[in-house]
FIROMAR-930012 format. One record per atom (N, C-alpha, C): x, y, z; residue in one letter. Coordinates in steps of 0.1 Angstrom, whole numbers, plus 5000, padded with zeros to 4 digits. Last residue first. Layout:
% FIROMAR-930012
XYZA...
% end
This chain:
% FIROMAR-930012
479847094960D479047054972D479546904972D483147254954A481747204950A481047104961A483547584966K483947454967K482847384963K484247874943R483147794951R483747614953R486248184944F485848034939F484747964949F486748504931L486648414938L486148254933L489748734934A488948644930A488248534938A491149104931I490349004935I489848854931I493949274940F493349154927F492249094937F494649614936M493749524945M493749404932M495949864939A496149774928A495349664934A493850104957D495649994955D495249914943D492250344934T492250264945T493850224949T491150484913A492050554921A492350504936A491350314888D490050324894D490350394911D493350404869I491850384863I490850414876I495750404883H495550524876H494050524867H495450174902P495550324908P495050464896P493049924896W494450004891W494550144899W491749614901L491949724900L492849754900L491049284887Q491949364891Q491749534888Q489049014893V489049164892V490249194897V487748714875Q488648784889Q488748924884Q485948564862S486648524868S487448594879S485648754838A484348694847A485248644859A486849124848E486748994840E485848894850E487549434853S486249344858S486449204844S488649664847T488749604855T488649474858T487649704821R488949724824R489649674834R485249734820E485449614812E486849624817E483249794851S484549844841S485549724835S479949914862T480849784856T481949854850T478349954890E479750024884E480349884875E478049904918G476949974907G477350014900G479449774936S479749914930S478549994924S478349494938I478249594950I478849774949I478549464910E476649454916E477049554928E480549454907A480049544896A478649554905A481549204921V482049354924V481049464916V480248984910V479949054919V480249184927V481049044882T479249034884T479149124897T483448944883G483549104881G482049124878G483648684896T483848804903T483748914900T481948454890D481948524885D482248664895D483848144905L482748244903L483248394895L485347834896A485348054899A484348094895A485647604916T484747654905T485347814910T486647274926L486847424928L486447504916L486747034921R486547074931R486047204936R487546984896D486047004898D485846984911D491147114905G490247004897G488347054895G492847194919W492047104925W490647024919W495247234908R495347144915R494247094919R493847414887S494647304877S494647214893S492947664900L492047574893L492447424889L495547714912A494047674924A493047594916A496647844889G497247704894G496347634907G494948014881A495347884874A495847774881A495448194904V493748154901V493748034891V497948234903Q497248134912Q495748134914Q498348384879G499148254879G498648154886G497048604885R496348534876R496748364876R498548644909T497148724906T496648564897T501348634911E501048614921E499048664921E502148674877A502248524893A501348544906A501948944876V500748784871V501348654884V500749184902H502249074893H501348964891H498949354915P499049284899P499749224892P498449334948S499649334936S498949284924S497149244975C497549384970C498649384956C495149004966T496749054968T496049164965T492948724975V492848844972V494648864979V489848474970Y491448504973Y492148634969Y487648384990A487948504984A489848504983A485548114985L486748124990L487048264982L482547954998I483048034992I484448084995I480947625001G481347715006G482047844997G480247364989G479347464989G480147614992G482147195019P481947215005P480547315000P483847465041R483047345037R482747345020R487147475039L485947525034L485347415035L489847375044A489047445061A487547435051A490947355017E491047195029E490247235041E490947565007V490247525004V489547375011V492847655028A491647755026A490547655019A495547535022S494547535029S493147595035S495447624993D495247484996D495147465008D495847865002I495247824994I494647744992I498647895014L497247895021L496247885011L500247744991R499847705007R498847755013R500047944973E499647854968E499147744982E501748164988Q500348204986Q499548024978Q504348044993L503148055001L501848074997L505048074964Q504847944972Q503947964985Q504648314963V504348274954V503948104959V507248364982L505548444980L504648384976L509148324964D508648244979D507448304983D509248464938A509048314943A508748234959A509148734949V508048654942V507948524945V511748764961D510948764970D509848704962D513548834934R513948684941R513048694953R512849064928P512148984921P512748864927P512449234959S512949254946S512549144938S511449544984K511249434976K512349414960K512549804983R512349704997R512549574990R511649984969W512649984970W513349884979W509150024976R509349964961R511149944962R508350085002A508549944990A508849874981A508050375003E509850305005E509550125001E505450414997P506450424985P508250334990P503050305007R504050265013R504950294999R501250444988R500950485006R502450385009R501750354965R501050524962R501450534978R502250134963L503150184965L502750334964L500049884964A500550004974A501450074978A501149674947G500049734942G499349884953G502949534958L503449634944L501949734942L503149364974G502749504981G503349614967G504049074977T505049154974T504649324975T502048945001C502148944987C503349034987C499848745018P501148775020P501548765009P496348765010A497648685014A498848735014A493948625021D494148795020D496048765019D491148445024V492648455023V493348565011V488648455039L489048565030L491048465028L485848175037I487148225041I487848315027I482748075049R483248175039R484848195046R482347875064D481147875046D482047945040D484347585073F484447755072F483247755060F485247345075S484847395090S484247505089S487047105065E485647175063E484647255072E489547085089P488847065075P487147085076P491447235112H490147245109H489147215094H493847085103M493447145120M491847145120M494147115075A494447025081A493747025097A493747415070G492847315069G493047165071G495847545089I494647515092I493847435087I498347555079T498047435086T496347475090T499147785070T499347665057T499047545067T499047975089G497447975078G497947825070G499647875118D500347915110D498847845101D497648085147L498447965140L498947995126L496248275163E497648295160E498548155157E493048395161L493748275165L495248285163L490548595177V491548585171V492448455173V486848555177E488348505183E489148555174E485148875174P485748805171P486548725174P483249055204P484149075188P484748905185P480849175210D481249005209D482049005200D480549435191S480049395202S480149285201S483649585173I482049505171I481849435188I485649745183A484749845181A483249675178A487649555181E486949615198E486149675194E489349475162L487749465163L486949465177L491749605161A490649675152A489049615149A492749475184N492249595186N491649695172N492949205172R492049265179R491849375180R495149295149V493749255147V492449295157V497149375167L496449455163L495249425156L497649105177Q497249215188Q496749335178Q498948995156A497548905161A496749045174A501349155153R499949155142R498749115149R502249015170A502149155175A500649215165A502248745168P501348795177P501248945179P501548605136V502648705142V502148745156V499548485128P500448385131P501648485141P496348515124E497248605126E498048525134E492348475119N493648445120N494948515116N489148545130A490248615122A491448545129A485948415125T486948385133T488648455122T482848545126L483648545121L484948495130L479048435121V480348435128V481748445124V476648585109A477448475108A478348485116A473848795107G473848665119G474948565114G474448995092G473948865082G473548745093G475849195109L474549195102L473649055096L478148995115R477349095123R475849095122R479049035091A478848935097A477648905105A479849315087E479249215076E478849155085E481749315111A480749415111A479549355101A483949165105A483149115118A481649195116A484649265078L483749125076L483149095087L485749505088L484849535079L483849385077L488149345106A486749465112A485649485097A489549245088S489049175096S487549255100S490449475070K489449345065K488649285073K492149575093G490949615086G490449535080G494149385101G492949405109G492049475103G496549355097P496749435107P495249445108P496548995100G496549145103G496949225092G494848755089A494048875092A494649045095A494548545074C496148615070C495248755074C491848445072L492848365075L494048405075L488848475081D489748545075D491448495079D486048325079L487948285085L488448395076L483248265094W483848265086W485148285091W479748025094K481248055100K482348125088K475948085097E477548085088E478948105097E474048185109G475248085117G476248035108G472348255084P472048295100P473048125099P473548265052A472248215060A473048225073A473648595029I474348505045I473048435053I474248574996S473148565010S473448515019S476948644980A475848574983A475148584996A478948804984A478948744971A477848664965A479848965005R478348994996R477948924982R481748895016S480348895020S479448905016S483548904990L483448775001L482048815006L483649184991A483449074977A482848914980A484349325011L482649305008L482649224993L487049325009A486349225022A484649175012A487449434982A487749314985A486949224998A486349704987L485949584977L486449474982L488149755006Q486749775011Q486249645001Q490449814997S490449695002S489049635008S489750034978G490149854966G490049754982G490250194995E488250174983E488250044982E491350215022D491450215014D490250165005D490950315052Q490750135049Q491050235029Q490250395089V490850445079V491250305068V486850355098R488350325097R489050365088R484350405123V484750445116V486550425112V484250255148T483150265141T483650295125T486350375165G486350235162G485450195148G486550585178A485450475185A485550335180A488250755163R488250695170R487750605183R486650775143V487450695139V487850635155V484350885152E483750755148E484950665145E485151135158A485051075166A484450965164A488351285144I487051255137I486351115150I491151275145D490051395152D488551355146D492351085132S491951075149S491451195151S493051205105P491351095109P491351095129P493851555104D494251425111D492951335114D492751695071G493251685083G493251535090G491151615039G492251655046G492451645065G489151525028T490051595020T490951675027T488551205027A488551315033A489851375027A486150935015S487450985012S487451195018S484350675018F484350785021F486050855014F481950395016G483350425018G483150545016G480350205012I480450195023I481550305025I480250144981P479250164992P478650235001P483050154965S482550104976S481450204982S483350314943R482650224941R482150124954R483950594952R483050604936R482350444938R483050754981T483950654973T483350604961T481951054994A481550924990A482450854980A484051335006R483151264994R483151134995R484351615025G485251475019G484051415011G484751725060P484951755045P485551635037P482751535077I484151595077I484151605061I480251395099T480351535092T481951595091T479051105088I480251175092I480051295088I476551045080D476151105091D477551165095D477350865056D475951025054D476351075068D477750625067R479250765061R478150875055R477350535098D477050565085D477450645080D478350225119A478250385112A477550435098A477050015125L478050115136L477950195130L476549865099G475449865112G475849945124G479549865085P478049875085P477249825098P481950125088L481150005092L479849945095L482950295068A481750315074A481450185079A486450425055V484850285058V483950305068V488150625041L487250575052L486650505052L491250725025G489850645025G489850615037G492951015014L492750985029L491350855024L494451024984R493751074993R492850955004R497850974980P496350864971P495251014987P500151094957P500051054973P498151024970P501350964928V500651064937V499851044951V503250764918N503950914924N502851014929N501350574907D501650554920D502650674927D500550734884A499550754895A500550684911A503050694869D502550824872D501350814884D502550414864L503550504874L503350664876L499850464849L499850404861L501150394868L501050614827D499550614833D500050594846D503050464817R503050584821R502050604828R501350224806L502050174816L502650344824L499650344787E499050324800E499850264815E501250354769D500950474780D500250464789D502150144760E503450194773E502650344777E499650044754L500549984763L501450074772L498550064731A498450144740A499250124752A499749874713D499650014704D499450114719D498549634722A500249644718A500349844720A495949684747S496549614735S498449694731S495249514777V495449634770V496449644758V494749284789G493949304777G494549414773G496249204815A494649264813A493749304805A498449174801A497749044806A496449024805A499349394804S499249304786S498349194792S499249454828L498949514822L498449474807L501749264834S500049274840S499449354833S503649384821R503449184816R501849214819R504349594831R503849594816R503149484813R504949544857F503949604855F503049614842F507449394855A506049344861A504549394857A508349624848R508649524835R507149434839R508749784866I508349814854I507949704846I509749634882I508449634887I507949684874I512749634877W511749514874W509949504878W513449924878T513349824868T512349694864T511850074898P512850024897P512649934886P510950394897H510650264902H511650174893H510750674887S511550624898S510950484905S510350774864Y509150764876Y509650684885Y513050834850E511950904852E510850904860E514350564858A514650694865A514050794865A512150404847S512350364858S513050504861S512350494824L511050474828L511750484842L515050484813R514050554808R513050554820R514850164815S516250244821S515350364826S513350084795D513150094809D513950154821D514850194773N513650234773N513050194787N518550274785D517250174773D515750254779D519650404796K520550344789K519550214776K520150784805A519250634812A519750524796A520451054801D521850984809D521250794808D518551114793A519551134787A520351064792A516951164821I516451054810I517651034801I518551354834V518351184840V517351104823V518151544815G519651524823G518951364827G515451614819D515651584807D517351514809D514651664845R514351584842R515051534827R516851934844W517351794853W516651704852W515152064831V516552044825V516951914832V512752064850D512652004834D514552034829D513952264871P513352064871P513452024857P516252484860E515152424865E514852294866E519852514880S518552474867S517452414869S520652604903R521152624893R520452604879R519952424922T519052514925T519652634908T522452234923I520152184915I520052284914I524652404930T524152264914T523052264910T523352414956R523752494947R523552454932R523452154966L522352204962L522652334957L526552114961V525452004955V524252104950V527252274982G527852284968G526652174955G526352185004N525952295001N526252344991N527151945009V526151965002V525552144998V530452035013F529651965002F528251974998F529752175039G530652215022G529952175010G529151955053T528152085050T528652175032T531351805055A529751765047A529151875044A533051885069S533051925054S532451855046S531651865097R532152015087R532452025077R530051565092S531251635098S531251735093S526651485103S528251415093S528851525097S524351565114V524651445111V525651375108V524251855116L524051765127L524551605124L524851975092R526051965098R525751875114R522851855076A524551825072A525251825088A521252045088L520551905090L522051855089L522052295078E522152295089E522152125092E521952265052V523352265057V523152245069V519152255051S519452125047S521252135050S518852515055E518152425066E518852315065E519452605028N520152655043N519752565055N517952485012V519552505012V520352505025V515252595016A515952445018A517752395014A515652895016A515152765028A515952655031A516552914990H517552965000H516752905014H514052804975S515652794977S516652804986S510952744983A512352844980A513752784985A509652474972T510452494986T511152624982T509052274949R508852424948R509652494959R508851984952M507852114959M508252224957M510251854937G509351844939G508251924946G512852034938L511651964928L510951914927L513552144961L513952204951L512952184938L512851914983Q512152054983Q512452134974Q513951684972H512351724973H512051864967H516451754974T515951774961T514451764959T516751715004A516851894998A516151844986A516551455007L515251535010L515251645003L518751384995E517351314992E516451434996E520351515009L520551575000L519451524991L520051335037V519851505037V519851555022V520951105029D519851135031D518951255030D523651205022L522651135008L521251155018L524151145045V524451295039V523551295023V524250925052L523551015060L523351135055L525850765035P524350735032P523350865041P528550965017D528250895030D526350865029D528450844983I528350934995I527850885002I529350614964K530850674972K529950794981K526350604955E527050534960E528650524970E526250804935V525650804950V526450734958V529150884918P527650824920P527050804938P529751234909R530251144913R528551054915R528651524901G529851464894G530751324904G526551624917A527751594927A529051574919A524451624897A525251754901A526351754912A524451344892L524951434882L524751604890L523651234917S524751214913S525451314903S521351394919I522751424927I523351384925I519651294897V519651444899V521051464911V519651004912R520251034896R520751174895R518451064933D519350964935D520251024927D515751124925Y516451224928Y517851194935Y515050874917Y515150974908Y516051114909Y514450764938G515750644924G516250794919G512850914956R514450874959R515250844946R510550944952M511250984943M512650964943M509250834978R508550814966R509650804955R510550965001L511050824999L510050754984L509951224998T511351174993T511451044989T507251205002G508251254990G509151254985G507451095027Y506750975014Y507151065001Y508551355041T508851175040T508651075028T507351565029L508751565031L509351475027L504651525037E504951515023E506651525019E504951525070T504351385057T504751385043T505751775068A507051645077A506551565065A503751925063L504551905061L505551825059L501251835087A501251795068A503051865060A502851935105A502751785105A502851715088A502352195101D503952145102D503751995096D499952215103N500852245090N501852205087N499052145129T498752075120T499652075105T502152135149Q500552155149Q500052145134Q503451865168L503451945154L502052045155L504051675188K502951745189K503551885179K506151485191A506851645190A505151755189A504051245193R505251295204R505751415203R503351295166A502751305183A503351305190A505351245152L504551365145L503851335166L506150965156K506951085158K506551225155K504450785149T504850845161T505350925166T504050865122P502950885131P502750905145P506450765112L506050885109L505250965122L506050475115L506850585121L506650675122L503950365101L504050305116L504850405122L504950455071N503650465077N503550395094N507550375070A507450495077A505850555078A509250085087Y507750175079Y507750315081Y512450035089A511750085095A510150105083A515049935080D514049905075D512749915078D517250055091D516349965099D515649905094D518150255070E519250235084E518650045087E515750365057R517250305054R517950245063R514350425083V513750315065V515050285056V515750605093A515450495101A515450385091A515850815076T516850715079T516850615085T513350915075I514050865063I515450815066I513050955097V512250895089V512850825082V514551195100E514951075111E513851015109E513651355083L515051305078L515751235091L510951445094A511251355082A512751325080A512251585115I511751465118I511351355099I513351785106R513951695111R513451565112R511451895088R512351865084R513051765087R509851985111A509351885102A510351805094A511452145128P510852025135P510451935124P513952375113Q512452305116Q512252175121Q517352385131V516452315119V514952285122V517552525150I517452555138I517052535129I517352365173Q516152475173Q516552595163Q517852005176S518352145168S517352235169S518851655183S517851775179S518751915178S520751465160R520651515174R519651685169R519851235137P520251345137P519651375152P521550905144R520450975147R520551145143R523550755148T523450845135T522050895132T525850705173N524450705170N524350845159N527650385176M527550525173M526150595168M
% end
């Protein structure tokens, strides 16, 4: 049975596309950031309609935990007892009513038509009734009702900010480990959760030696901490000639700093060999390759998944004499290529809790069970990288997560396992010199943890090490 919405001349294309993506995320574990651009391109929507479809999709996925609680109150039944396709329609409509302040008649009428497309005739009456109930009360009334229904403080935060409770607890531990006082902890946690629910600006990076951000003529502004980044105020990045050429890339400022921390941690000696151990999809590889090219170094990228390896090759096409891309198990490279590289980036697979602003569905996809397996893989990748690193070489360990087990725990574990063969570098000073800014809240001697609510970046973690001579 086909559960995708059928085409309709009645329903606005932006709403129909948003529903298709939301349903695909739920049914097929699709990635919204990959599927939505494809559907928008095929539909050839005008800029305003494409922007509407984007907001409908990401806003609904981001706040679906909160919206489900509102729907449950309005419907008088748990959302688990609502047909999943109908629930997709209700979530999409609730975002319009409570998150976008769309005119009630437009949101309700088109949502009823969507329900007619994906479900039975009886579902249209149910959808109409639930949405009419939601429109009868102001958003603040629904917020108060949702919060009042929570059992404890973490449940209230989970309901209000649309984050699973385990992520809220992980964030609290991370902030506490970063030195936030007990008195300030809950307020800062709320600031972090709130920042996760604000769509990020479009970040761009001008690859050194290939493009200059000062020459890019688009509405935007230079990034605060990356010397080669800028953010666009709107529009389609593919409209930028340098983006189409690959010399300017879409990339969060935090990712830029992570790559630059490795390339600029020390002067580059011509002939150095660098390795990006976990390269897919290739954004950091492209930046490292450009930096290596300027300094006379040679980058090798590695990505074990063939489809992602091809994405890396695509990302490197703008580099003259593009780097080699291997497709090896990263945990075996140390044994296969011992003491072969002067600098290695381990941008390790992680929970991705640091990128919930731009990948909102990830918060519903991960669970605490994922952390243990990822931590073991991260350890093996770090050890493989240390084995592959030449004496005196530099290792950058990076994750897009603030989870203590994936960050501080990995630093402590690596130093414990390798003893005096591995030394932590002053990562805070390196990043401060790159950005021209010192942040006591985000930088420490051995590591840097960026935060959405402080740095306006993804919550990237960066730690630099040097292997003993």
